[in-house]
SEMI-217502 format. One record per residue: residue number from 1; chain; y, x, z of N, C-alpha, C, CB in turn. Coordinates in Angstrom, 2 decimals. Glycine has a CB too. Layout:
BEGIN
PT num chaine    n_yy    n_xx    n_zz   ca_yy   ca_xx   ca_zz    c_yy    c_xx    c_zz   cb_yy   cb_xx   cb_zz
PT NUM      A       Y       X       Z       Y       X       Z       Y       X       Z       Y       X       Z
...
***
This chain:
BEGIN
PT num chaine    n_yy    n_xx    n_zz   ca_yy   ca_xx   ca_zz    c_yy    c_xx    c_zz   cb_yy   cb_xx   cb_zz
PT   1      A   -1.07    0.78    0.19    0.20    0.17    0.14    1.20    0.82    0.01    0.45   -0.48    1.01
PT   2      A    1.96    0.77   -0.91    3.23    1.61   -1.21    4.31    0.94   -0.24    3.72    1.53   -2.93
PT   3      A    5.23    1.72    0.22    6.55    1.30    0.87    7.45    1.15    0.08    7.06    2.09    1.78
PT   4      A    8.40    0.06    0.31    9.61   -0.16   -0.26   10.76    0.95   -0.44   10.07   -1.14    0.44
PT   5      A   11.04    1.31   -1.44   12.34    2.40   -1.60   13.52    1.94   -0.48   13.11    2.31   -3.40
PT   6      A   14.09    2.97    0.19   15.20    2.32    1.12   16.30    1.81    0.31   15.83    3.34    2.19
PT   7      A   17.03    1.04    0.99   18.29    0.60    0.55   19.27    1.50    0.06   18.83   -0.01    1.47
PT   8      A   20.19    1.18   -0.83   21.30    2.18   -1.41   22.51    1.97   -0.48   21.76    1.86   -3.09
PT   9      A   23.05    3.12    0.03   24.17    3.12    0.80   25.48    3.90    0.07   23.76    3.77    2.15
PT  10      A   26.36    4.10    0.77   27.65    4.97    0.37   27.24    6.34    0.45   28.96    4.76    1.33
PT  11      A   27.74    6.93   -0.92   27.78    8.21   -0.88   29.03    9.04   -0.47   27.43    8.50   -1.98
PT  12      A   29.11    9.80    0.69   30.35   10.45    1.16   30.95   11.40   -0.25   29.95   11.50    2.66
PT  13      A   32.22   11.47   -0.12   32.67   12.58   -1.17   32.09   13.96   -1.12   34.11   12.81   -1.06
PT  14      A   31.86   14.41   -2.35   31.24   15.75   -2.42   29.91   15.89   -2.18   31.79   16.57   -1.59
PT  15      A   29.08   14.67   -2.07   27.72   14.78   -2.01   27.27   13.81   -3.25   27.16   14.37   -0.50
PT  16      A   25.91   14.15   -3.40   25.02   13.41   -4.42   23.95   12.58   -3.79   24.32   14.41   -5.37
PT  17      A   23.43   11.32   -4.21   22.59   10.50   -3.62   21.27   11.48   -3.50   22.44    9.10   -4.45
PT  18      A   20.74   11.37   -2.07   19.56   12.31   -1.71   20.01   13.44   -1.19   18.70   12.68   -2.80
PT  19      A   21.31   13.98   -1.05   21.81   15.15   -0.53   21.79   14.87    1.12   23.31   15.49   -1.20
PT  20      A   21.27   15.98    1.80   21.36   15.58    3.34   23.07   15.90    3.74   20.12   16.70    4.40
PT  21      A   23.43   15.09    4.48   24.92   15.15    4.90   24.89   15.44    6.55   25.78   13.58    4.51
PT  22      A   25.65   16.57    6.63   25.90   17.00    7.93   26.57   15.82    8.90   26.81   18.25    7.81
PT  23      A   26.18   15.79   10.12   26.73   14.57   10.83   28.29   14.50   10.84   26.23   14.56   12.32
PT  24      A   28.94   15.69   10.88   30.40   15.58   10.88   31.04   14.96    9.66   30.97   16.88   11.06
PT  25      A   30.08   14.76    8.32   30.69   14.27    7.14   30.14   12.73    7.14   30.28   15.20    5.78
PT  26      A   29.59   12.32    8.02   28.90   10.98    7.78   29.77    9.76    8.03   27.67   10.86    8.68
PT  27      A   29.72    8.69    7.29   30.52    7.44    7.57   30.13    6.99    8.94   30.27    6.28    6.49
PT  28      A   30.91    6.51    9.88   30.67    6.15   11.05   29.70    4.73   11.02   32.02    6.05   11.73
PT  29      A   30.30    4.05   10.00   29.41    2.87    9.81   28.11    3.04    9.30   29.98    2.00    9.00
PT  30      A   27.81    4.06    8.76   26.44    4.28    8.17   26.16    5.63    8.24   26.30    3.82    6.76
PT  31      A   25.62    6.10    9.78   25.54    7.43    9.96   24.14    8.02    9.50   25.83    7.68   11.36
PT  32      A   23.75    7.65    8.29   22.30    8.12    7.94   22.43    9.66    7.46   21.60    7.12    6.67
PT  33      A   21.34   10.16    7.61   21.23   11.77    7.19   21.13   12.01    5.74   19.92   12.49    7.81
PT  34      A   21.04   11.03    5.12   20.68   11.13    3.50   21.69   10.29    2.74   19.10   10.54    3.09
PT  35      A   22.40   10.95    1.86   23.51   10.28    1.01   22.99    9.33    0.10   24.30   11.25    0.20
PT  36      A   23.56    8.14    0.32   23.08    6.94   -0.79   22.05    6.21   -0.21   22.48    7.48   -2.23
PT  37      A   21.70    6.38    1.23   20.55    5.61    1.96   21.14    5.05    3.33   19.20    6.63    2.27
PT  38      A   20.83    3.54    3.31   21.30    2.87    4.48   20.46    3.21    5.74   21.29    1.39    4.22
PT  39      A   21.24    3.43    6.81   20.42    3.93    8.11   19.93    2.60    8.84   21.45    4.91    9.23
PT  40      A   18.66    2.16    8.52   18.08    1.13    9.06   16.92    1.61   10.29   17.50    0.34    7.84
PT  41      A   17.37    1.50   11.34   16.55    2.17   12.19   15.05    1.67   12.48   17.25    2.21   13.34
PT  42      A   14.99    0.27   12.45   13.56   -0.32   12.45   12.54    0.19   11.10   13.76   -2.04   12.40
PT  43      A   13.37    0.23    9.96   12.57    0.61    8.64   12.24    2.36    8.97   13.71    0.29    6.95
PT  44      A   13.22    3.17    9.30   12.99    4.59    9.31   12.02    4.94   10.52   14.38    5.35    9.43
PT  45      A   12.10    4.07   11.55   11.11    4.46   12.50    9.67    4.33   12.00   11.27    3.67   13.71
PT  46      A    9.56    3.15   11.37    8.31    2.70   10.85    7.76    3.80    9.86    8.48    1.27   10.14
PT  47      A    8.80    3.83    8.81    8.15    4.80    7.75    7.83    6.27    8.52    9.29    5.05    6.36
PT  48      A    8.49    6.80    9.43    8.10    8.22    9.65    7.16    8.09   10.81    9.37    9.24    9.96
PT  49      A    6.82    6.91   11.32    5.66    6.88   12.22    4.27    6.84   11.36    5.80    5.58   13.21
PT  50      A    4.45    6.30   10.09    3.36    6.12    9.29    2.98    7.58    8.85    3.67    5.13    8.10
PT  51      A    4.00    8.40    8.47    3.97    9.63    8.06    3.25   10.44    8.99    5.20   10.08    7.83
PT  52      A    3.64   10.40   10.35    3.39   11.36   11.37    1.86   10.93   11.72    4.53   11.28   12.67
PT  53      A    1.49    9.56   11.36    0.30    9.14   11.93   -0.02    8.80   13.35   -0.43    9.96   11.65
PT  54      A    1.05    8.80   13.98    1.16    8.32   15.43    2.80    7.70   15.92    0.72    9.73   16.40
PT  55      A    2.49    7.22   17.00    3.83    6.66   17.38    4.91    7.70   17.66    3.68    5.81   18.61
PT  56      A    5.94    7.48   17.36    7.21    8.67   17.41    7.67    8.37   18.74    8.60    8.55   16.17
PT  57      A    8.32    9.52   19.44    8.98    9.48   20.62   10.20    8.81   20.42    9.16   10.74   21.15
PT  58      A   10.88    8.37   21.31   12.37    7.84   21.08   13.32    9.00   20.50   13.04    7.28   22.55
PT  59      A   12.92   10.07   21.05   13.97   11.31   20.51   13.48   11.55   19.08   13.87   12.91   21.47
PT  60      A   12.19   11.42   18.63   11.81   11.77   17.13   12.36   10.44   16.23    9.96   12.03   16.95
PT  61      A   12.26    9.43   16.83   12.66    8.17   16.11   14.36    8.45   15.81   12.30    6.66   17.19
PT  62      A   15.01    8.84   16.82   16.43    8.97   16.69   16.82   10.04   15.69   17.03    9.24   18.01
PT  63      A   15.97   11.29   15.66   16.14   12.35   14.69   15.64   12.04   13.30   15.48   13.52   15.16
PT  64      A   14.72   10.97   13.14   14.38   10.61   11.94   15.43    9.72   11.21   13.15   10.00   12.04
PT  65      A   16.08    9.07   11.83   17.32    8.17   11.57   18.51    9.15   11.19   17.74    7.23   12.95
PT  66      A   18.95    9.90   12.07   20.32   10.41   12.26   20.33   11.92   11.97   20.82   10.13   13.73
PT  67      A   19.14   12.56   11.76   19.19   14.03   11.51   19.10   14.95   12.57   20.31   14.34   10.91
PT  68      A   18.79   16.16   12.30   18.59   16.97   13.28   20.13   17.60   14.07   17.65   18.05   12.62
PT  69      A   20.99   17.46   13.17   22.33   17.93   13.97   23.00   16.81   14.47   23.38   18.73   13.10
PT  70      A   22.52   15.53   14.65   23.31   14.69   15.26   23.46   15.15   16.70   22.80   13.35   15.10
PT  71      A   24.34   14.51   17.35   24.53   14.94   18.82   23.29   14.46   19.62   25.93   14.30   19.48
PT  72      A   22.97   15.09   20.55   21.70   14.70   21.47   22.17   13.56   22.09   21.19   15.80   22.60
PT  73      A   21.18   12.57   22.18   21.45   11.29   22.87   20.33   11.21   24.06   21.36    9.96   21.77
PT  74      A   20.98   11.11   25.25   20.08   11.20   26.28   20.78    9.84   27.11   20.07   12.84   27.10
PT  75      A   19.80    9.33   28.16   19.83    8.23   28.89   19.35    8.98   30.32   18.87    6.96   28.22
PT  76      A   20.23    9.23   31.52   19.84    9.73   32.46   19.03    8.69   33.42   20.90   10.35   32.95
PT  77      A   18.10    9.14   33.73   17.21    8.38   34.83   18.05    7.90   36.32   15.90    9.53   35.27
PT  78      A   17.96    6.72   36.55   18.61    6.26   37.76   18.02    6.78   39.03   18.60    4.82   37.79
PT  79      A   18.73    6.81   40.18   18.25    7.26   41.35   16.86    6.63   41.73   19.26    7.02   42.37
PT  80      A   17.08    5.18   41.70   15.99    4.12   41.87   14.67    4.45   41.22   16.46    2.81   41.28
PT  81      A   14.91    4.69   39.91   13.67    5.07   39.26   13.08    6.43   39.25   13.79    4.76   38.05
PT  82      A   14.03    7.48   39.71   13.54    8.59   40.19   12.61    8.44   41.51   14.66    9.41   40.39
PT  83      A   13.29    7.65   42.53   12.63    7.52   43.80   11.17    6.83   43.53   13.57    6.65   44.81
PT  84      A   11.07    6.16   42.47    9.79    5.40   42.41    8.73    6.20   41.79    9.94    4.11   41.66
PT  85      A    9.36    7.27   40.89    8.28    8.30   40.56    7.91    8.98   41.48    8.55    9.16   39.67
PT  86      A    8.88    9.37   42.45    8.41   10.26   43.71    7.33    9.65   44.50    9.59   10.53   44.73
PT  87      A    7.42    8.24   44.60    6.59    7.41   45.46    5.25    7.49   45.11    6.98    6.06   45.46
PT  88      A    5.19    7.38   43.62    3.85    7.58   42.83    3.22    8.86   42.92    4.03    7.36   41.42
PT  89      A    4.13    9.88   43.04    3.40   11.18   43.09    3.15   11.47   44.59    4.26   12.39   42.38
PT  90      A    3.70   11.02   45.59    3.62   11.01   46.94    2.14   10.39   47.28    4.87   10.20   47.55
PT  91      A    2.04    9.32   46.73    0.77    8.43   47.11   -0.38    9.26   46.43    0.84    6.72   46.48
PT  92      A   -0.23    9.77   45.15   -1.35   10.38   44.49   -1.59   11.62   45.33   -1.08   10.69   42.94
PT  93      A   -0.71   12.32   45.81   -0.73   13.44   46.71   -1.51   13.14   48.00    0.68   13.85   47.03
PT  94      A   -1.35   11.97   48.40   -2.03   11.61   49.63   -3.35   11.33   49.49   -1.46   10.55   50.24
PT  95      A   -3.74   10.74   48.20   -5.21   10.61   47.96   -5.94   11.84   47.76   -5.46    9.81   46.82
PT  96      A   -5.15   12.92   47.12   -5.86   14.21   46.95   -6.08   14.89   48.08   -5.21   15.07   46.12
PT  97      A   -5.25   14.52   49.08   -5.37   15.46   50.49   -5.88   14.39   51.59   -3.67   16.24   51.05
PT  98      A   -6.55   13.56   51.06   -7.21   12.48   52.13   -8.11   13.20   53.16   -8.20   11.33   51.35
PT  99      A   -8.85   14.24   52.64   -9.53   14.82   53.92   -8.53   15.45   55.02  -10.55   15.98   53.46
PT 100      A   -7.48   15.84   54.59   -6.56   16.35   55.52   -5.95   15.20   56.38   -5.48   17.13   54.77
PT 101      A   -5.99   13.97   55.98   -5.58   12.83   56.86   -6.92   12.63   57.97   -5.25   11.34   55.82
PT 102      A   -7.96   12.64   57.31   -9.20   12.55   58.17   -9.18   13.38   59.30  -10.38   12.88   57.46
PT 103      A   -9.08   14.74   58.95   -9.18   15.75   59.83   -8.04   15.65   60.83   -9.23   17.02   59.12
PT 104      A   -6.83   15.14   60.48   -5.86   15.05   61.63   -6.07   14.07   62.76   -4.61   14.76   61.10
PT 105      A   -6.81   12.86   62.09   -6.93   11.83   63.10   -8.35   12.41   64.04   -7.15   10.16   62.27
PT 106      A   -9.06   12.88   63.32  -10.50   13.53   64.10   -9.87   14.48   65.27  -11.63   14.66   62.88
PT 107      A   -8.86   15.50   64.68   -8.43   16.44   65.83   -7.62   15.58   66.93   -7.45   17.70   65.23
PT 108      A   -7.08   14.66   66.67   -6.42   13.92   67.77   -7.35   13.41   68.88   -5.70   12.76   67.20
PT 109      A   -8.57   13.07   68.33   -9.54   12.57   69.26  -10.35   13.69   70.12  -10.53   11.73   68.45
PT 110      A  -10.30   14.87   69.30  -10.92   15.98   69.89  -10.19   16.89   70.88  -11.33   16.73   68.89
PT 111      A   -8.74   16.77   70.77   -7.85   17.62   71.67   -7.59   17.00   72.91   -6.53   17.93   71.06
PT 112      A   -7.89   17.58   74.08   -7.60   17.02   75.35   -6.21   17.71   75.85   -8.86   17.28   76.37
PT 113      A   -5.41   16.75   76.32   -4.15   17.37   76.79   -4.11   17.15   78.65   -2.72   16.49   75.88
PT 114      A   -3.26   18.11   78.90   -3.10   18.06   80.44   -1.60   18.39   80.56   -4.11   19.16   81.32
PT 115      A   -1.18   17.67   81.92    0.32   17.88   82.17    0.47   18.74   83.45    1.12   16.45   82.36
PT 116      A    1.22   19.84   83.32    1.27   20.73   84.49    2.35   20.09   85.52    1.70   22.30   84.02
PT 117      A    2.47   21.14   86.67    3.26   20.45   87.62    4.69   20.24   87.33    3.18   21.08   88.79
PT 118      A    5.25   20.84   86.29    6.63   20.60   85.93    6.60   19.60   84.76    7.39   21.97   85.54
PT 119      A    5.49   18.75   84.45    5.61   17.69   83.64    5.49   18.23   82.12    6.94   16.95   83.97
PT 120      A    5.18   19.34   81.90    4.92   19.87   80.25    3.44   19.47   80.09    5.13   21.78   79.92
PT 121      A    3.53   18.87   78.70    2.24   18.52   78.30    1.51   19.53   77.37    2.33   17.25   77.68
PT 122      A    0.34   20.06   77.64   -0.08   21.09   77.06   -1.66   20.90   76.64    0.21   22.21   77.96
PT 123      A   -2.14   21.70   75.68   -3.42   21.52   75.22   -4.30   22.09   76.39   -3.65   22.21   73.82
PT 124      A   -5.45   21.31   76.72   -6.35   21.96   77.73   -7.36   22.65   77.12   -6.97   21.04   78.65
PT 125      A   -7.78   23.84   78.14   -8.87   24.65   77.51  -10.39   23.89   77.26   -9.07   25.92   78.48
PT 126      A  -10.47   22.71   77.88  -11.35   21.91   77.75  -11.57   21.32   76.27  -11.08   21.04   78.68
PT 127      A  -10.79   21.39   75.37  -10.56   20.85   74.02  -11.81   21.50   73.24   -9.00   21.29   73.37
PT 128      A  -12.26   20.95   72.42  -13.46   21.55   71.53  -13.20   20.80   70.20  -15.14   21.23   72.18
PT 129      A  -12.78   21.74   69.25  -12.54   21.12   67.87  -13.93   21.47   67.09  -11.07   21.81   67.04
PT 130      A  -14.37   20.38   66.50  -15.81   20.61   65.77  -15.64   21.24   64.49  -16.61   19.26   65.50
PT 131      A  -16.67   21.75   63.97  -16.60   22.64   62.62  -16.27   21.57   61.68  -18.07   23.49   62.15
PT 132      A  -16.68   20.28   61.65  -16.27   19.27   60.75  -15.03   19.17   60.58  -16.66   18.14   61.04
PT 133      A  -14.08   18.84   61.69  -12.91   18.68   61.74  -12.13   19.85   61.22  -12.64   18.34   62.91
PT 134      A  -12.59   20.95   61.43  -11.92   22.10   60.92  -12.14   22.31   59.42  -12.36   23.30   61.67
PT 135      A  -13.25   21.91   58.98  -13.52   22.04   57.48  -12.87   20.88   56.88  -15.09   22.07   57.09
PT 136      A  -12.50   19.87   57.35  -11.59   18.53   56.61  -10.18   19.30   56.71  -11.60   16.69   57.64
PT 137      A   -9.60   19.79   57.71   -8.36   20.41   57.73   -8.17   21.20   56.49   -8.21   21.25   58.90
PT 138      A   -9.16   22.25   56.69   -8.96   23.34   55.49   -9.02   22.80   54.03  -10.13   24.45   55.58
PT 139      A  -10.12   22.16   53.88  -10.44   21.42   52.53   -9.13   20.58   52.26  -11.87   20.38   52.63
PT 140      A   -8.72   19.85   52.96   -7.78   18.99   52.68   -6.48   19.65   52.39   -7.70   18.09   53.69
PT 141      A   -6.04   20.56   53.27   -4.99   21.37   52.86   -5.07   22.18   51.50   -4.81   22.24   53.89
PT 142      A   -6.16   22.67   51.26   -6.24   23.21   49.80   -6.17   22.31   48.79   -7.41   23.89   49.54
PT 143      A   -6.73   21.29   48.91   -6.62   20.17   47.78   -5.23   19.64   47.63   -7.55   18.92   48.10
PT 144      A   -4.56   19.49   48.82   -3.26   18.88   48.61   -2.33   19.89   48.17   -2.75   18.22   49.82
PT 145      A   -2.59   21.34   48.49   -1.72   22.31   47.84   -2.03   22.46   46.32   -1.86   23.67   48.54
PT 146      A   -3.33   22.50   45.99   -3.76   22.58   44.63   -3.01   21.53   43.76   -5.28   22.37   44.57
PT 147      A   -3.12   20.24   44.35   -2.60   19.12   43.64   -1.09   19.08   43.37   -2.97   17.97   44.35
PT 148      A   -0.40   19.75   44.43    1.12   19.74   44.32    1.59   20.98   43.29    1.81   19.95   45.92
PT 149      A    0.60   22.16   43.26    0.98   23.10   42.18    0.69   22.50   40.78    0.21   24.44   42.35
PT 150      A   -0.30   21.81   40.61   -0.71   21.35   39.23    0.21   20.26   38.81   -2.20   20.83   39.19
PT 151      A    0.44   19.21   39.61    1.37   18.24   39.39    2.99   18.65   38.97    1.31   17.49   40.64
PT 152      A    3.27   19.25   40.22    4.91   19.25   40.38    5.24   20.52   39.66    5.55   19.27   42.07
PT 153      A    4.48   21.56   39.43    4.84   22.96   38.93    4.14   22.95   37.51    4.26   24.26   39.98
PT 154      A    2.82   23.17   37.37    2.35   23.32   36.27    2.34   22.25   35.01    1.29   23.65   36.62
PT 155      A    1.96   20.84   35.53    2.21   19.81   34.29    3.46   19.63   34.17    1.61   18.43   34.37
PT 156      A    4.46   19.62   35.20    5.70   19.08   34.88    6.54   20.20   34.31    6.34   18.42   36.08
PT 157      A    6.13   21.58   34.67    6.81   22.64   33.93    6.64   22.63   32.61    6.48   23.86   34.33
PT 158      A    5.41   22.39   32.14    5.04   22.48   30.52    5.47   21.30   29.98    3.46   22.65   30.13
PT 159      A    5.36   20.09   30.49    5.59   18.97   29.65    6.94   18.13   30.11    4.27   18.08   29.69
PT 160      A    7.35   18.21   31.22    8.54   17.69   31.77    8.18   16.40   32.60    9.58   17.40   30.62
PT 161      A    6.81   16.21   32.78    6.19   15.01   33.35    5.31   15.33   34.62    5.32   14.33   32.26
PT 162      A    5.70   15.02   35.76    4.76   14.79   36.67    3.86   13.40   36.48    5.48   14.83   37.93
PT 163      A    2.73   13.25   37.24    2.17   11.98   37.12    2.75   10.94   37.24    1.38   11.83   37.75
PT 164      A    3.74   10.97   38.39    4.64    9.93   38.74    5.90    9.52   37.72    5.17   10.36   40.06
PT 165      A    6.43   10.70   37.11    7.37   10.59   36.03    6.63    9.97   34.93    7.98   11.93   35.62
PT 166      A    5.27   10.16   34.49    4.81    9.68   33.39    4.71    8.04   33.81    3.44   10.47   32.95
PT 167      A    4.28    7.79   34.97    4.03    6.36   35.31    5.42    5.58   35.31    3.30    6.24   36.78
PT 168      A    6.53    6.28   35.36    7.87    5.41   35.25    8.74    5.67   34.20    8.72    5.53   36.40
PT 169      A    8.18    6.63   33.22    8.73    6.79   31.89   10.02    7.87   31.99    9.18    5.26   31.31
PT 170      A    9.98    8.75   32.94   11.00    9.64   32.79   10.67   11.22   32.97   11.99    9.22   33.73
PT 171      A   11.74   11.90   32.42   11.37   13.30   32.04   12.21   14.37   32.64   11.43   13.45   30.57
PT 172      A   11.72   15.52   33.12   12.56   16.56   33.63   12.79   17.53   32.43   11.92   17.28   34.91
PT 173      A   13.92   17.88   31.98   14.41   18.71   31.07   15.36   19.71   31.59   14.96   17.98   30.12
PT 174      A   15.82   20.74   30.68   16.88   21.68   30.62   18.03   20.89   30.20   16.60   22.86   29.69
PT 175      A   19.11   20.95   30.80   20.43   20.27   30.04   20.68   20.91   28.97   21.75   20.26   30.77
PT 176      A   20.69   22.23   28.57   21.09   23.06   27.44   20.20   22.83   26.29   21.08   24.51   27.79
PT 177      A   18.80   22.61   26.57   17.84   22.64   25.49   17.10   21.23   25.28   16.80   23.77   25.79
PT 178      A   17.21   20.43   26.28   16.51   19.25   26.51   15.00   19.32   26.33   17.04   18.26   25.66
PT 179      A   14.52   20.46   26.59   13.05   20.65   26.71   12.78   21.11   28.07   12.49   21.65   25.67
PT 180      A   11.35   20.96   28.42   10.67   21.42   29.69   11.06   22.81   30.08    9.17   21.38   29.54
PT 181      A   11.32   22.94   31.47   11.81   24.30   31.91   10.63   25.39   32.18   12.65   24.11   33.25
PT 182      A    9.35   24.95   31.96    8.28   25.97   32.23    7.75   25.91   33.63    8.81   27.37   31.98
PT 183      A    6.66   26.42   33.92    6.11   26.32   35.16    6.78   27.15   36.27    4.76   26.65   35.03
PT 184      A    7.12   28.50   35.74    7.83   29.30   36.62    9.08   28.71   37.23    8.14   30.47   35.95
PT 185      A    9.80   28.36   36.35   11.33   27.99   36.68   11.07   26.53   37.52   12.42   27.75   35.05
PT 186      A    9.95   25.71   37.08    9.81   24.55   37.95    9.44   24.99   39.33    8.78   23.57   37.41
PT 187      A    8.48   25.88   39.62    8.29   26.44   40.94    9.55   26.74   41.68    7.51   27.65   40.86
PT 188      A   10.41   27.50   41.08   11.65   27.99   41.62   12.48   26.65   41.97   12.43   28.99   40.53
PT 189      A   12.60   25.75   41.13   13.38   24.49   41.19   12.72   23.74   42.59   13.17   23.52   39.63
PT 190      A   11.41   23.87   42.87   10.82   23.16   43.96   11.25   23.84   45.24    9.30   23.10   43.82
PT 191      A   11.49   25.02   45.05   12.18   25.73   46.26   13.62   25.33   46.60   12.23   27.23   46.00
PT 192      A   14.34   25.15   45.38   15.70   24.92   45.47   15.98   23.59   46.02   16.32   25.08   44.21
PT 193      A   14.85   22.90   46.21   15.12   21.43   46.75   15.36   21.53   48.39   13.71   20.36   46.38
PT 194      A   15.35   22.73   48.82   15.71   22.95   50.28   17.11   22.61   50.32   15.46   24.44   50.84
PT 195      A   17.91   22.83   49.29   19.31   22.50   49.43   19.68   21.02   49.38   20.04   23.17   48.40
PT 196      A   18.59   20.37   48.82   18.67   18.65   48.75   18.41   18.23   50.40   17.19   17.85   47.55
PT 197      A   17.76   18.91   51.09   17.40   18.54   52.58   18.40   18.99   53.63   16.03   19.17   53.00
PT 198      A   19.59   19.81   53.24   20.66   20.31   54.00   21.59   19.14   54.15   21.32   21.54   53.35
PT 199      A   22.21   19.25   55.32   23.32   18.18   55.69   22.84   16.86   55.35   24.71   18.41   54.93
PT 200      A   21.80   16.60   56.33   21.29   15.18   56.40   20.64   14.74   55.06   22.48   14.18   56.77
PT 201      A   20.01   15.46   54.45   19.48   15.17   53.16   20.34   14.55   52.36   18.39   14.44   53.21
PT 202      A   21.58   14.92   52.08   22.65   14.60   51.14   22.19   14.89   49.71   23.93   15.40   51.47
PT 203      A   21.61   15.91   49.39   21.32   16.17   48.07   20.37   15.25   47.32   20.84   17.43   48.04
PT 204      A   19.58   14.84   48.17   18.61   13.81   47.47   19.32   12.32   47.30   17.16   13.65   48.44
PT 205      A   20.43   12.11   47.93   21.23   10.96   47.49   22.44   11.33   46.33   21.91   10.34   48.85
PT 206      A   22.50   12.53   46.02   23.58   12.76   45.21   23.41   11.99   43.73   23.73   14.32   45.08
PT 207      A   22.29   11.71   43.27   22.11   11.03   42.10   22.67    9.69   42.03   20.81   10.98   41.85
PT 208      A   23.12    9.14   43.21   23.51    7.80   43.15   25.05    7.73   42.79   23.18    7.12   44.50
PT 209      A   25.79    8.81   42.96   27.28    8.79   42.42   27.49    9.72   41.47   28.32    9.02   43.43
PT 210      A   26.40   10.80   40.89   26.70   11.72   40.16   26.60   11.30   38.66   25.94   12.77   40.53
PT 211      A   27.35   11.74   37.80   27.66   11.21   36.55   26.25   11.39   35.77   28.96   11.98   35.87
PT 212      A   25.48   12.53   36.05   24.45   12.81   35.40   23.04   12.64   36.35   24.71   14.17   34.85
PT 213      A   23.29   11.74   37.38   22.19   11.39   38.12   21.48   12.73   38.62   21.26   10.48   37.28
PT 214      A   22.15   13.76   39.10   21.47   15.00   39.48   21.41   15.15   41.03   22.20   16.23   38.83
PT 215      A   20.47   15.81   41.45   20.36   16.22   42.87   21.07   17.47   42.72   18.84   16.35   43.51
PT 216      A   21.31   18.19   43.98   21.95   19.50   44.08   21.03   20.68   43.31   22.14   19.84   45.69
PT 217      A   19.43   20.41   43.61   18.77   21.31   43.39   18.95   21.27   41.59   17.34   21.13   44.17
PT 218      A   19.01   19.99   40.96   19.08   19.96   39.44   20.45   20.76   38.94   19.09   18.32   38.90
PT 219      A   21.47   20.68   39.82   22.69   21.26   39.58   22.52   22.68   39.62   23.68   20.81   40.48
PT 220      A   22.15   23.37   40.54   21.66   24.75   40.64   20.82   25.24   39.39   20.81   24.86   41.90
PT 221      A   19.63   24.41   39.13   18.74   25.07   38.03   19.09   24.51   36.69   17.16   24.83   38.28
PT 222      A   20.34   23.54   36.36   20.55   23.31   35.18   19.58   22.21   34.61   20.51   24.50   34.56
PT 223      A   19.08   21.31   35.42   18.09   20.29   34.88   18.64   18.79   34.93   16.72   20.38   35.75
PT 224      A   18.01   17.99   34.29   18.39   16.49   34.40   17.02   15.73   34.31   19.49   15.99   33.14
PT 225      A   17.17   14.63   34.82   15.79   13.75   34.48   16.37   12.48   33.62   14.88   13.13   36.07
PT 226      A   15.76   12.49   32.41   16.07   11.39   31.38   15.07   10.49   31.28   16.32   11.87   30.03
PT 227      A   15.54    9.46   30.60   14.44    8.18   30.40   13.80    8.50   29.19   15.10    6.57   30.27
PT 228      A   12.69    8.98   29.26   11.94    9.13   27.98   10.21    8.89   28.25   12.30   10.76   27.36
PT 229      A    9.78    7.98   27.66    8.37    7.47   28.19    7.48    8.65   27.59    7.87    5.79   27.59
PT 230      A    6.44    9.19   28.25    5.47   10.21   27.78    4.65    9.39   26.70    4.50   10.84   29.05
PT 231      A    4.61    9.46   25.44    3.98    8.91   24.49    2.66    9.88   23.87    5.08    8.58   23.52
PT 232      A    2.32   11.05   24.76    1.50   11.84   24.11   -0.10   11.36   24.50    1.89   13.33   24.50
PT 233      A   -0.20   10.33   25.49   -1.42    9.71   25.62   -2.20   10.85   26.78   -2.19    9.51   23.98
PT 234      A   -1.52   11.81   27.33   -2.31   12.59   28.27   -2.59   11.84   29.48   -1.65   13.84   28.61
PT 235      A   -3.65   12.08   30.09   -4.25   11.38   31.33   -4.07   12.22   32.48   -5.77   11.06   31.19
PT 236      A   -3.88   13.48   32.35   -3.86   14.29   33.42   -3.19   15.84   33.25   -5.25   14.33   33.81
***
């Protein structure tokens, strides 16, 4: 089945039909990248999607219509949406570290406390922590750490998406390139979040009034969180 030819549109002065028109020379009423062709977003996205053999990302659709030199179009993720993604990550982290939770409660049952003459509560020498409890604490801590490194550093650094960000359709990128920052710098960013916890956790609330919805760590690292669903189909 052949696709119909695109509708004819205006040709800017100095260009011929079919020429690539730099963004600065385009007609604001018809910002097509091709001279003589109307910019029909629905048609262009459909045609380019068929050529790629998969669904295009919103950014790819935008570039297919308006060209590679058009201004970068981004929509910053709201504070509420970022919090929702964080809660998803926190829940998955709790599931991954569930043995740690079991070990914590088991430890509470096995530790015996005593109060000295001054009212200080200390751990009694009679306390006996079982090998099972110790194993749960160690395994749970290792699983929790491994999940955090994979999800928040490796996965998010390489793709821009933690599992929580994938679930809510937001992506962490560098401001200058609009690309993921890499695992190494993502690790540094996780350390920079210490700044967000200073002064009554004010940095975590900064996106509420910031024009780019950045935390203080984002500002230091030159990152933003944008609305861009993960269409790669990756599951983990």
